C-alpha positions as a printed Julia matrix, in Angstrom:
89×3 Matrix{Float64}:
 66.72  -183.16   -3.59
 65.43  -179.58   -3.52
 66.29  -177.05   -6.18
 65.24  -173.41   -6.51
 65.77  -171.07   -9.42
 65.18  -167.32   -9.24
 65.67  -165.54  -12.54
 64.42  -162.76  -14.76
 62.5   -163.84  -17.83
 61.36  -160.9   -19.9
 59.24  -158.66  -17.69
 59.02  -161.16  -14.81
 61.02  -162.4   -11.86
 60.42  -166.14  -11.81
 60.78  -168.66   -8.99
 60.88  -172.29  -10.04
 61.23  -175.07   -7.51
 61.19  -178.84   -7.31
 61.57  -181.59   -4.76
 62.83  -183.95   -7.46
 59.32  -185.21   -8.32
 56.97  -182.21   -8.24
 57.67  -178.95  -10.08
 56.13  -175.5    -9.72
 56.72  -172.02  -11.1
 55.6   -168.61   -9.87
 56.27  -165.21  -11.41
 56.15  -161.59  -10.34
 55.81  -158.87  -13.02
 58.9   -156.68  -12.87
 60.87  -154.7   -15.43
 64.09  -153.18  -14.09
 65.3   -149.82  -15.33
 68.51  -149.93  -17.35
 71.66  -148.78  -15.48
 69.92  -148.99  -12.09
 71.08  -151.23   -9.23
 68.49  -153.34   -7.4
 68.64  -155.48   -4.3
 66.62  -158.64   -4.99
 66.23  -161.25   -2.25
 64.21  -164.44   -2.01
 63.69  -166.19    1.31
 62.2   -169.6     1.93
 61.09  -170.84    5.34
 61.24  -174.62    5.09
 59.15  -175.13    8.22
 56.17  -173.01    7.17
 56.83  -173.49    3.4
 56.52  -169.73    2.86
 58.45  -168.01    0.07
 59.0   -164.24    0.11
 60.44  -162.06   -2.65
 61.89  -158.65   -1.82
 62.94  -155.88   -4.2
 64.89  -153.06   -2.56
 63.73  -154.21    0.88
 60.03  -154.27    0.0
 58.16  -157.58    0.15
 56.6   -157.77   -3.32
 55.52  -161.43   -3.29
 54.64  -163.95   -0.62
 53.21  -167.4    -1.13
 53.03  -170.82    0.43
 54.87  -173.45   -1.59
 52.54  -175.97   -3.22
 54.28  -178.99   -1.67
 56.79  -179.57    1.12
 60.31  -179.14   -0.18
 62.37  -181.45    1.97
 66.09  -181.01    1.9
 67.58  -184.49    1.96
 71.17  -185.42    1.37
 72.54  -181.88    1.21
 73.69  -179.36    3.78
 71.43  -176.8     2.08
 69.2   -176.66   -1.0
 70.7   -175.39   -4.22
 69.52  -171.93   -5.16
 70.32  -170.39   -8.54
 70.04  -166.76   -9.57
 70.37  -165.39  -13.07
 68.7   -164.6   -16.34
 66.87  -167.0   -18.59
 67.85  -167.44  -22.21
 65.66  -169.64  -24.38
 67.58  -172.06  -26.54
 66.3   -172.74  -30.02
 66.31  -176.4   -30.98
């Protein structure tokens, strides 16, 4: 089962992904300006395994995923967007 997470962690936009066994993370340095709207888009081509990150229509990151992410058992992979908050234990 494929999962993708795109979130801001400090001064980075982070993509994390897994196929249920393997796990990878990639980050792009980015600090948004307070009170400014941004258009952030991530695309993933499952055939070529290429991930692209766009900020305001500009491709700022492109990479080939480290392993094939096969979508099995779901109509589409689950993609999450948000911020990351560390939890103290």
